[in-house]
DRENGUBA-332998 format. One line per 5 residues: their letters; for each residue x, z, y of C-alpha. Coordinates in steps of 0.001 Angstrom, whole numbers, plus 500000, padded with zeros to 6 digits. Each point is the difference from the previous one (the first is absolute). Example, Ala and Ser with C-alpha at 12.3 -4.5 7.8 and 13.67 -1.06 7.14 Angstrom:
AS) 512300 507800 495500  501370 499340 503440 $
//
This chain:
MKKGC) 121183 331683 115757  501161 501276 502941  502925 498087 501974  502332 503212 500131  499403 500307 495530 $
FVKTI) 500752 495925 500044  502972 500572 501786  501238 502515 497722  499181 497854 497091  502073 497344 501540 $
VVLTI) 503079 502351 500759  499899 501538 496674  499889 496410 498028  502562 498576 502475  502599 503169 499199 $
FTAVL) 499187 500082 496166  500597 495873 499725  503403 500373 502004  501363 502804 497739  498558 497857 497047 $
LYIVN) 502003 497138 500998  502718 502013 500918  500461 501448 496447  499406 496817 498142  502562 498460 502422 $
RRFND) 502598 502643 499472  499186 501589 496371  498985 496882 498433  503773 499263 497986  499864 504230 499093 $
VLLNP) 496267 499671 498654  499921 496877 498732  503244 498451 499748  502719 502648 498299  497622 501055 497359 $
SKSLI) 498995 496335 499036  503624 499129 499409  500401 501820 496580  496721 498694 499107  501098 496268 500810 $
INQIY) 503634 500763 498041  498179 501286 496828  497135 496657 500042  503267 497765 500112  501855 502025 497111 $
RDLNY) 496997 499800 497841  499614 496461 500846  503707 498838 499029  499507 502530 496494  499281 496413 497945 $
VKETP) 502988 498325 501554  503037 499938 497709  502839 502719 500747  502663 498000 501771  502286 500947 502647 $
QKDSL) 498511 498163 502586  496501 501861 498978  501735 503241 500659  501716 498782 503405  496522 498566 501515 $
QILIK) 498403 503418 499152  502903 501409 502105  499830 497799 502533  495676 499878 500635  500135 503984 499928 $
GYISG) 503412 499997 502450  497678 497566 502202  496674 501849 499839  501567 503347 500660  502226 498471 502687 $
VKKID) 496795 499129 502119  498989 502437 502590  497265 498251 501487  497306 497468 499144  500643 497522 502545 $
EIPEN) 503652 499681 498769  498724 498017 497361  498959 496072 500637  497046 498903 498162  501803 496832 498952 $
TISEF) 502615 501951 498431  497593 502065 497653  498469 496734 498666  503213 498022 499873  500967 502769 497717 $
IDTLK) 496994 499923 498033  499791 496353 499194  503946 500089 499188  499466 503079 497506  496673 498518 498540 $
DALKD) 502275 496528 499375  502970 502101 498741  497981 501972 497592  497932 497312 498235  502853 500027 497117 $
STIDS) 500340 503814 499954  503572 499687 500710  502068 500737 503566  503052 497907 499782  502257 499775 502690 $
VDYAK) 499033 496976 502122  496216 501980 500080  501730 503178 501505  502129 497963 502309  496687 498376 501679 $
LYKIL) 498395 503581 499909  502903 501982 501766  500258 496901 502450  496413 500456 500733  500419 504147 500245 $
KHKKR) 503190 500227 501641  499850 497078 502583  496348 501006 501440  501503 503754 500358  502622 499111 502942 $
//
């Protein structure tokens, strides 16, 4: 391979890599996050189908939908919030009902971390 051909290849690959990184950094939320919001909400609603109908269940669905819809960037969500919320939700769903105490814990996790 000639030196000139090698240099051209390196320049083209560098520009391609820079463009790819720019697109991933700037457009990640539009391409991946926004479409996945509805998938996440639908999955949570399906998971909550077997829970008994209570006002707290309805309020929890609205709370989760509002929280997920309000996320603009993936960096806004601390990882410990998600794991803490999931663990608390699993504990709350062991008896197939969501009472006011369980809802208050879940509400506190999402609203406290959102500030």
